[in-house]
C-alpha positions as CSV (number, residue, x, y, z in Angstrom):
1,X,81.4,113.2,100.5
2,X,82.8,116.0,98.3
3,X,81.2,116.7,94.9
4,X,84.1,116.9,92.5
5,X,81.9,119.1,90.2
6,X,82.0,121.9,92.8
7,X,85.9,122.1,92.6
8,X,88.4,122.9,89.9
9,X,92.1,122.4,89.5
10,X,93.5,125.5,87.7
11,X,97.0,126.9,86.9
12,X,98.2,129.3,89.5
13,X,98.5,132.9,88.4
14,X,101.2,135.4,89.4
15,X,98.8,136.8,92.0
16,X,98.1,133.4,93.5
17,X,101.8,132.7,93.8
18,X,102.4,136.1,95.4
19,X,99.6,135.4,97.9
20,X,101.1,131.9,98.7
21,X,104.6,133.4,99.2
22,X,103.3,136.2,101.4
23,X,101.6,133.6,103.8
24,X,105.0,132.2,104.7
25,X,103.4,128.8,105.1
26,X,100.7,126.8,103.4
27,X,100.6,123.2,104.8
28,X,102.2,123.6,108.2
29,X,102.1,126.2,111.0
30,X,104.9,128.8,110.4
31,X,107.0,127.4,113.2
32,X,106.6,123.7,112.9
33,X,109.6,122.3,114.9
34,X,109.9,119.2,112.7
35,X,110.0,121.2,109.4
36,X,111.3,124.7,110.3
37,X,114.1,125.8,107.9
38,X,113.9,122.4,106.2
39,X,115.0,123.1,102.6
40,X,112.8,120.3,101.2
41,X,109.7,121.0,103.2
42,X,106.4,121.6,101.3
43,X,106.1,125.1,102.8
44,X,109.7,126.0,101.7
45,X,108.9,124.8,98.2
46,X,105.5,126.6,97.9
47,X,106.7,129.8,99.4
48,X,110.3,130.1,98.1
49,X,110.6,127.9,94.9
50,X,107.2,128.3,93.3
51,X,107.4,132.2,93.1
52,X,110.3,131.7,90.7
53,X,108.8,129.1,88.4
54,X,107.9,131.6,85.7
55,X,111.5,132.7,85.4
56,X,113.0,129.2,85.8
57,X,110.5,127.3,83.5
58,X,111.2,124.4,85.8
59,X,107.7,123.5,87.1
60,X,104.0,124.5,86.9
61,X,101.8,124.8,89.9
62,X,98.1,124.2,90.0
63,X,95.6,125.1,92.7
64,X,92.4,123.4,93.9
65,X,89.6,125.8,94.4
66,X,85.9,125.5,95.3
67,X,84.1,127.1,92.3
68,X,81.9,129.3,94.5
69,X,84.9,130.7,96.4
70,X,87.6,131.0,93.6
71,X,90.0,133.2,95.6
72,X,90.5,130.5,98.3
73,X,93.3,128.1,97.4
74,X,92.6,124.8,99.1
75,X,95.4,122.6,97.8
76,X,98.5,123.0,95.6
77,X,100.3,120.6,93.2
78,X,103.5,121.4,91.4
79,X,104.6,119.2,88.5
80,X,107.5,119.0,86.0
81,X,108.5,116.8,83.0
82,X,110.6,113.9,84.0
83,X,111.7,110.3,83.2
84,X,111.5,107.2,85.4
85,X,113.5,103.9,85.2
86,X,112.6,100.7,87.0
87,X,116.2,99.5,86.7
88,X,115.3,96.0,85.4
89,X,112.5,94.3,83.5
90,X,111.6,92.3,86.6
91,X,111.0,95.4,88.6
92,X,108.5,96.8,86.1
93,X,104.8,96.2,87.0
94,X,103.3,93.5,84.7
95,X,101.1,96.0,82.8
96,X,104.2,98.1,81.8
97,X,106.7,95.2,80.9
98,X,105.8,95.1,77.2
99,X,104.9,98.7,76.7
100,X,107.8,99.5,74.3
101,X,109.8,101.5,76.9
102,X,113.0,99.6,77.7
103,X,114.8,102.1,79.9
104,X,113.2,105.3,81.0
105,X,109.5,106.0,80.9
106,X,108.4,109.5,80.1
107,X,106.7,110.8,83.2
108,X,105.4,113.8,85.1
109,X,107.2,114.4,88.4
110,X,105.0,115.6,91.3
111,X,107.4,118.0,92.9
112,X,105.2,119.1,95.7
113,X,101.6,118.4,96.8
114,X,99.8,119.8,99.8
115,X,96.5,120.7,101.3
116,X,96.1,124.0,103.1
117,X,96.7,123.6,106.8
118,X,93.2,124.5,107.9
119,X,91.6,122.3,105.2
120,X,93.3,119.0,105.9
121,X,91.4,115.9,106.8
122,X,88.3,116.8,104.7
123,X,89.0,114.7,101.6
124,X,90.4,117.6,99.6
125,X,93.8,115.9,99.1
126,X,92.2,112.8,97.5
127,X,90.0,115.1,95.3
128,X,92.9,117.2,94.2
129,X,95.1,114.2,93.4
130,X,92.3,112.6,91.3
131,X,91.8,116.0,89.5
132,X,95.5,116.2,88.9
133,X,95.6,112.7,87.2
134,X,92.5,113.7,85.2
135,X,94.1,116.9,84.0
136,X,97.3,115.1,82.9
137,X,95.3,112.6,81.0
138,X,93.1,115.2,79.4
139,X,96.1,117.3,78.5
140,X,97.4,114.2,76.7
141,X,101.0,115.1,77.3
142,X,102.9,113.3,74.6
143,X,104.4,110.0,75.8
144,X,103.7,110.5,79.5
145,X,102.8,107.3,81.2
146,X,103.7,107.7,84.8
147,X,103.3,110.3,87.6
148,X,106.3,109.9,89.9
149,X,107.3,111.5,93.2
150,X,109.5,111.3,96.3
151,X,106.9,111.2,99.1
152,X,107.3,112.5,102.6
153,X,107.4,109.5,104.9
154,X,104.1,110.4,106.7
155,X,102.4,110.8,103.3
156,X,103.0,107.3,102.0
157,X,99.7,105.9,103.4
158,X,97.8,108.6,101.6
159,X,99.5,107.9,98.3
160,X,99.0,104.2,98.7
161,X,95.3,104.9,99.2
162,X,95.3,106.7,95.9
163,X,96.7,103.6,94.1
164,X,100.3,104.6,94.0
165,X,103.0,102.0,94.2
166,X,106.2,102.2,96.2
167,X,109.6,101.9,94.6
168,X,112.2,100.8,97.1
169,X,115.9,101.7,97.2
170,X,118.4,99.1,96.1
171,X,120.3,99.2,99.4
172,X,117.4,99.1,101.8
173,X,114.4,97.0,100.6
174,X,112.1,98.5,103.2
175,X,113.0,102.2,102.4
176,X,110.7,103.9,99.9
177,X,112.8,105.8,97.5
178,X,110.0,107.0,95.3
179,X,106.4,106.2,94.3
180,X,104.5,106.2,91.1
181,X,101.1,105.7,89.5
182,X,100.4,104.6,85.9
183,X,98.3,107.5,84.6
184,X,96.7,105.3,81.9
185,X,96.1,102.2,83.9
186,X,92.4,101.5,84.2
187,X,92.4,101.3,88.0
188,X,93.8,104.9,88.3
189,X,91.5,106.3,85.6
């Protein structure tokens, strides 16, 4: 089991972002046939969108590092301010129904989350996700209650294992449109 005290989640620097972009890929091999040239793939986001975040002021990217090897980025998480609506009172989880938010909940959107290709399957994703939630709580971002995201289909089991809840499309009740986690709910703390 990984010791969380040996790892840190830190903001990416310009140098980190340049190194990520120069790799050409982060989560997948460079020529993954299922994701090659996919404009919404994690690698496309990390290598083409993240390098512009300082100019665009759109998102902020954080890196998971092992404290003894600070130059090695193990995982990345990009977040942005957002809002989230459940559509109806009945669709809200019970613990959020009488929270004072009638329409849209202030939230943080997880734009992209990935573990470096050669580090996958070691528990680093779970560790990075928990550290991300902890960082958002400790930063005490005003009004933020939820972390929301649009998961890749094959990542849904991972997010469910982290306590995230599926939000289904209105049209297709078995199609996950998005997922969320209540940042302040005791079970996710």
